[in-house]
C-alpha positions in Angstrom: 104.8 153.1 114.9 103.2 156.4 115.8 100.1 156.5 118.1 98.1 159.1 119.4 99.7 160.4 122.8 98.0 160.4 126.0 99.9 162.7 128.3 98.8 162.5 132.4 98.8 165.6 134.6 101.8 166.1 137.0 100.9 164.1 140.3 97.8 162.0 138.7 100.8 159.7 137.4 102.1 157.9 139.9 99.5 155.3 140.0 99.6 154.1 136.5 103.5 154.4 136.7 103.4 152.2 139.9 101.4 149.3 137.7 97.9 150.0 137.5 96.7 149.3 133.8 93.8 152.0 133.5 94.0 155.6 133.2 91.1 157.3 134.2 89.8 160.6 132.4 90.5 162.9 134.9 94.1 162.0 135.0 94.9 162.9 131.2 96.5 166.1 130.3 94.6 167.2 126.8 91.9 166.7 124.7 90.0 162.9 125.7 87.5 163.7 123.0 90.2 163.9 120.1 91.6 160.1 121.3 90.6 157.6 118.9 87.5 155.2 120.1 88.7 151.4 120.8 92.3 152.8 118.8 96.0 151.9 120.4 97.4 155.0 122.0 100.6 155.5 124.1 100.6 156.8 127.8 103.4 159.0 129.1 103.8 160.3 132.4 103.9 164.2 133.3 107.4 164.6 132.1 106.8 162.8 128.8 108.1 159.6 130.0 107.1 156.8 128.1 104.7 154.0 130.7 103.1 152.4 127.7 100.3 151.4 125.2 96.9 150.5 125.4 93.6 151.3 124.1 91.1 154.1 124.0 87.5 154.8 124.6 87.0 158.6 125.4 83.1 158.0 126.3 84.6 155.7 129.4 85.5 156.9 132.7 88.6 154.5 132.2 89.6 156.2 129.2 92.8 154.1 128.5 93.4 150.6 129.2 97.2 149.8 129.2 98.1 146.3 127.5 101.5 146.4 127.3 104.1 148.2 128.9 106.9 148.1 126.5 106.4 149.8 122.3 104.6 146.5 121.1 102.0 146.6 118.0 98.9 145.7 120.2 97.2 145.5 116.8 99.0 142.6 115.4 98.4 139.3 116.0 101.8 138.4 117.3 101.3 140.7 120.5 98.1 138.8 121.2 100.0 135.4 120.5 102.6 136.1 122.8 100.2 137.1 125.9 97.6 134.2 125.3 100.5 131.9 125.5 102.3 133.6 128.8 98.5 132.9 130.4 98.6 129.4 129.2 102.3 128.9 130.7 100.7 130.4 134.1 98.1 127.7 133.9 100.3 125.1 133.1 102.6 125.7 136.0 99.4 126.2 138.7 97.2 123.3 137.2 99.8 120.8 135.4 97.4 118.4 133.1 94.3 120.4 133.8 91.9 120.7 130.7 89.4 123.0 131.6 90.0 126.3 133.5 90.1 130.3 133.8 92.6 130.5 130.9 92.7 133.9 130.7 91.8 136.8 133.2 91.7 139.8 131.3 93.6 142.9 133.5 95.6 140.0 135.6 97.0 138.4 132.7 98.0 141.4 130.9 95.1 141.7 128.7 92.2 144.3 129.6 88.9 143.5 128.2 89.9 139.8 127.5 88.3 136.8 129.4 88.6 132.9 128.4 87.2 130.1 130.0 88.6 126.8 128.5 86.6 123.6 128.0 88.8 120.8 126.8 88.9 121.5 123.1 86.3 124.8 123.4 86.6 128.2 124.8 84.0 130.5 126.1 85.2 134.2 125.1 84.2 137.5 127.1 85.2 140.7 125.2 84.3 143.4 127.6 85.9 146.6 126.1 85.9 148.6 122.9 89.5 147.9 122.8 89.1 144.2 122.5 85.9 144.4 120.5 87.3 146.1 117.9 90.3 143.8 117.5 87.8 140.4 117.8 89.3 139.3 114.9 92.9 139.4 115.5 92.1 137.9 119.2 90.5 135.1 117.4 93.4 134.7 115.2 95.6 134.6 118.0 93.6 132.0 120.2 93.3 129.7 117.1 96.9 129.6 116.9 97.9 129.5 120.0 95.4 126.6 121.4 93.8 125.4 118.1 90.5 124.9 119.6 87.6 122.8 118.0 85.3 125.7 118.7 84.4 129.0 120.7 81.5 131.1 121.9 81.2 134.6 122.4 79.5 135.1 125.9 80.5 139.3 125.6 77.7 140.1 128.4 77.1 142.2 131.3 77.6 145.6 132.9 81.0 146.1 132.3 79.9 146.4 128.3 77.4 148.7 129.2 79.9 151.1 130.5 82.1 150.7 127.4 79.1 151.7 125.0 78.4 148.1 123.8 75.7 146.0 123.5 75.6 142.2 124.9 76.2 139.6 122.5 76.1 135.8 123.2 76.8 133.7 119.9 79.1 130.9 117.9 81.8 132.6 117.2 83.7 130.2 115.2 83.8 125.9 114.9 81.4 123.4 115.6 79.8 123.9 118.8 77.9 121.1 121.0 75.1 122.3 123.4 77.1 120.7 126.4 80.8 119.7 127.2 81.7 117.5 129.9 84.5 119.1 132.5 86.2 117.2 135.4 86.9 119.1 138.2 89.3 117.3 140.5 87.2 114.2 140.0 84.0 115.6 139.9 82.0 115.4 136.2 79.9 118.6 135.2 78.0 118.9 132.1 78.4 122.7 130.9 76.6 124.4 128.5 78.6 126.4 126.3 76.0 128.8 125.0 73.6 128.5 128.6 74.1 129.1 131.8 75.5 132.3 133.6 78.7 134.1 132.9 80.7 132.1 130.8 78.7 128.8 131.8 80.9 127.3 135.0 82.2 128.8 138.3 86.0 128.0 138.2 86.9 130.5 140.7 85.4 128.4 143.6 87.0 125.4 142.2 89.6 125.1 145.4 87.2 126.2 147.8 84.6 123.5 146.7 87.5 120.8 146.7 88.5 121.9 150.1 84.8 121.9 151.5 83.9 118.7 149.7 86.8 116.6 151.7 85.3 117.7 155.0 82.0 116.2 154.2 82.5 112.4 154.4 79.2 110.9 156.2 77.7 114.4 156.8 74.2 115.7 155.4 74.7 118.8 153.3 72.8 122.1 152.1 74.1 123.7 149.1 72.3 127.3 148.6 72.6 129.5 145.4 73.5 126.1 144.0 73.8 127.0 140.3 75.1 123.7 139.0 75.4 122.3 142.6 79.4 122.4 142.6 79.6 122.3 146.2 77.1 119.9 146.6 78.6 117.2 144.4 82.2 117.7 145.5 80.6 116.4 148.9 78.9 113.8 147.5 82.1 112.9 145.8 83.8 112.8 149.0 81.3 110.4 150.9 78.8 112.9 151.7 75.7 111.0 153.2 73.1 112.9 151.3 72.7 116.9 150.2 70.0 119.5 149.2 71.1 122.1 146.4 68.8 125.0 146.0 68.4 127.5 143.3 65.8 129.8 141.9 66.8 129.1 137.9 64.8 126.4 136.0 68.1 125.8 134.0 70.0 125.7 136.9 67.6 122.9 138.7 68.2 121.1 134.9 71.9 120.9 135.2 71.9 119.5 138.7 70.0 117.4 137.3 72.2 116.5 134.6 75.5 117.0 136.8 73.7 114.3 139.6 73.2 111.7 137.4 76.5 112.4 135.2 78.6 111.3 138.9 75.7 108.9 140.0 75.0 110.5 142.8 70.6 111.0 141.9 69.6 108.8 144.6 72.0 111.0 147.4 71.1 114.8 146.1 67.9 116.5 146.4 67.1 119.3 143.9 64.8 122.0 144.8 64.0 124.9 142.7 63.4 127.9 145.1 64.7 131.0 145.5 67.5 131.4 148.4 66.4 133.2 151.5 63.2 132.0 151.4 63.9 128.6 151.1 66.1 128.9 153.8 63.7 131.0 155.9 61.0 128.1 155.2 63.7 125.1 156.4 64.4 127.3 159.4 60.6 127.3 160.6 60.9 123.5 159.8 63.5 123.3 162.6 65.9 121.6 159.7 69.8 120.9 160.6 72.1 120.0 158.7 75.7 119.0 159.6 77.3 121.2 156.4 75.7 124.2 155.1 77.2 125.8 152.2 76.1 129.7 150.6 77.7 131.0 147.5 75.4 133.6 146.6 75.7 136.1 143.3 76.9 139.6 143.8 74.4 141.1 146.3 76.1 144.6 145.4 77.1 145.4 141.6 78.1 149.1 142.8 79.6 151.0 145.2 75.9 152.9 146.4 74.9 148.9 146.7 77.0 148.0 149.4 75.2 148.7 152.4 72.0 147.1 151.5 74.0 144.0 150.2 75.5 144.2 153.6 72.0 143.6 155.2 71.5 140.9 152.9 74.2 138.9 153.6 73.6 139.6 157.4 69.9 137.8 156.8 71.0 134.6 154.8 74.1 134.1 156.8 72.0 134.0 160.1 69.4 132.1 158.5 72.3 129.6 157.4 73.7 129.2 160.6 70.4 128.5 162.2 70.6 125.4 159.8 74.1 124.3 161.0 74.3 121.4 163.4 76.4 122.4 166.6 79.8 121.1 165.6 79.1 121.6 161.9 80.7 123.1 159.8 79.5 126.4 157.6 80.7 127.8 154.1 79.7 131.3 153.0 81.2 133.2 150.4 81.0 136.8 148.5 82.0 137.8 144.9 81.1 141.5 145.5 84.0 143.5 145.2 81.9 146.4 146.7 81.8 144.4 149.7 85.1 144.4 151.5 86.3 141.7 153.3 85.9 143.2 157.0 82.4 144.5 156.2 81.5 140.8 155.2 82.9 138.9 158.0 81.4 141.9 160.4 77.9 140.8 158.7 78.6 137.0 158.9 79.3 137.6 162.9 76.1 140.0 163.0 74.1 137.2 161.2 75.6 134.4 163.6 74.9 136.8 166.7 71.4 137.1 165.6 71.0 133.5 164.9 72.6 132.3 168.7 76.0 130.8 167.1 79.7 131.4 168.1 82.3 130.7 165.4 85.6 129.9 164.2 87.2 130.3 161.2 88.9 127.3 160.0 89.9 128.7 156.2 90.1 131.8 155.0 89.9 131.0 150.7 89.4 133.0 147.7 89.5 132.9 144.0 91.1 129.8 142.7 94.9 130.1 140.8 93.6 130.6 137.4 91.9 133.9 138.4 95.4 135.5 139.2 95.5 138.7 141.3 97.3 141.5 139.5 98.7 143.2 142.5 97.9 146.7 141.5 94.5 146.1 141.2 92.4 145.5 144.1 89.7 144.9 142.0 91.3 141.6 140.5 90.6 140.0 144.0 86.9 140.0 144.4 86.2 136.8 146.0 86.3 136.3 149.7 85.1 132.6 150.7 84.9 131.6 154.2 84.7 128.0 156.5 83.5 128.1 160.2 83.3 125.6 162.6 79.6 126.5 164.5 78.6 126.5 168.1 75.6 127.1 170.1 76.1 130.7 171.6 
C-alpha cells in the first residue's frame, strides 16, 4: 500500500525515532500543505528509513500522529480491533475482573486521538483528532467487534479538538443508552450519567488514590472539596469515616452526589454543599473549622503553558486554606491534573501554602494516575496527574 511520504529533517528525527508518536510541523522536510487532511501517511527519517504510519493534519502543530511502527493498514477495521484487544488485555492484567475503567488511553495505548471509558456494557468515547474523527465508522465497527457493547456515546469535546479544527460533539453514537449506569469502584457505587457530567462521565484516573485515602479515614471527619461526584468522600465513608462534607459549585454535581450518597447508604453521614471551592474554604477558615482529613482535587488550573504561573498562585492559595482546616496530626490530600505545572513546582506551591498556614508537612504517599491510565515513556504529557498525601502538624 503506497501512502503519501512524510520525511523528517536531518537532526529533527531523533525524538520520533526514539518512540515519540507526534511529528511537529517544523520537523517535516517538504510541503506540509500537500498532506492529506486526516489521511494516512508513511513517516521516514532524514535518510529515508521507515519509521511508522500515522494520520496527518496539515493545519495542526502536531502534523502527524503515528499509530503504527509497522506497515499496518491503519484504515482497516482489523488494525483498530487488534489495538483495542491489546488495550483490553492490559486492563485484564492490571484490573482483573473489573467491569468499569479507562479502556483506551490514546497515545499510551498506541491509539492517538482515541479515548474510551467502559461502564460495564456501555462505552463513552472521545475522538480528539482529525484522524480519528475521519475513521469514526471503522473505530465503531472495531469496538463492537471486540467488546460487543450494548451502546456507546460520543463525548468528543475539549481544547484538543479545537486545536485540530473540530467542533465539539456529545451524543448517542449507537445502541440504547440509559440516562445513568451504576458502576462499582472497589466497593463504592456510583451513578454515572453517560451524556452528562464532565469529561467522559467519571474520573477513573483517581481511583487508586481515592481508595488509598479512604482506607485511612475510619472514625474521621472528612472534607472533600472540588468533589464532582463525591468520590473521595464516598471512599472515606465506605471505610468508616464518621462524617464528611463534599463541596462542588456545579448543581449537576450536587445532584449526582445526592444520588451517590443514597446508593451507598451514607446520606446521613454526608453533607453536600453547592459552592465554589476556594470561597467555601475561606468561609470555613473564618469559622475556625477543623477536619481530621482534608481532600482537594481541583480541575486543571493551567490548561496552557502560559497559565502555569497563575495556576501556581492558585494552588498555593487553596492548599493554604485546606491546610488551615486540617487538624494537627491529620491527613491532607492534594492533587493537580495540570500537566503544565510540573511536580517540583506543584510541591513548592503546596509547601508555600503550608508556610503561610503555619503548618509543617510530612509526605506519606506520592500517587499518580491509576493503572488504567498508562504512561507512554516517551511522552511526558501522558503522565499528568500528581496526587500526594501529607501528615500535617503545627509549624
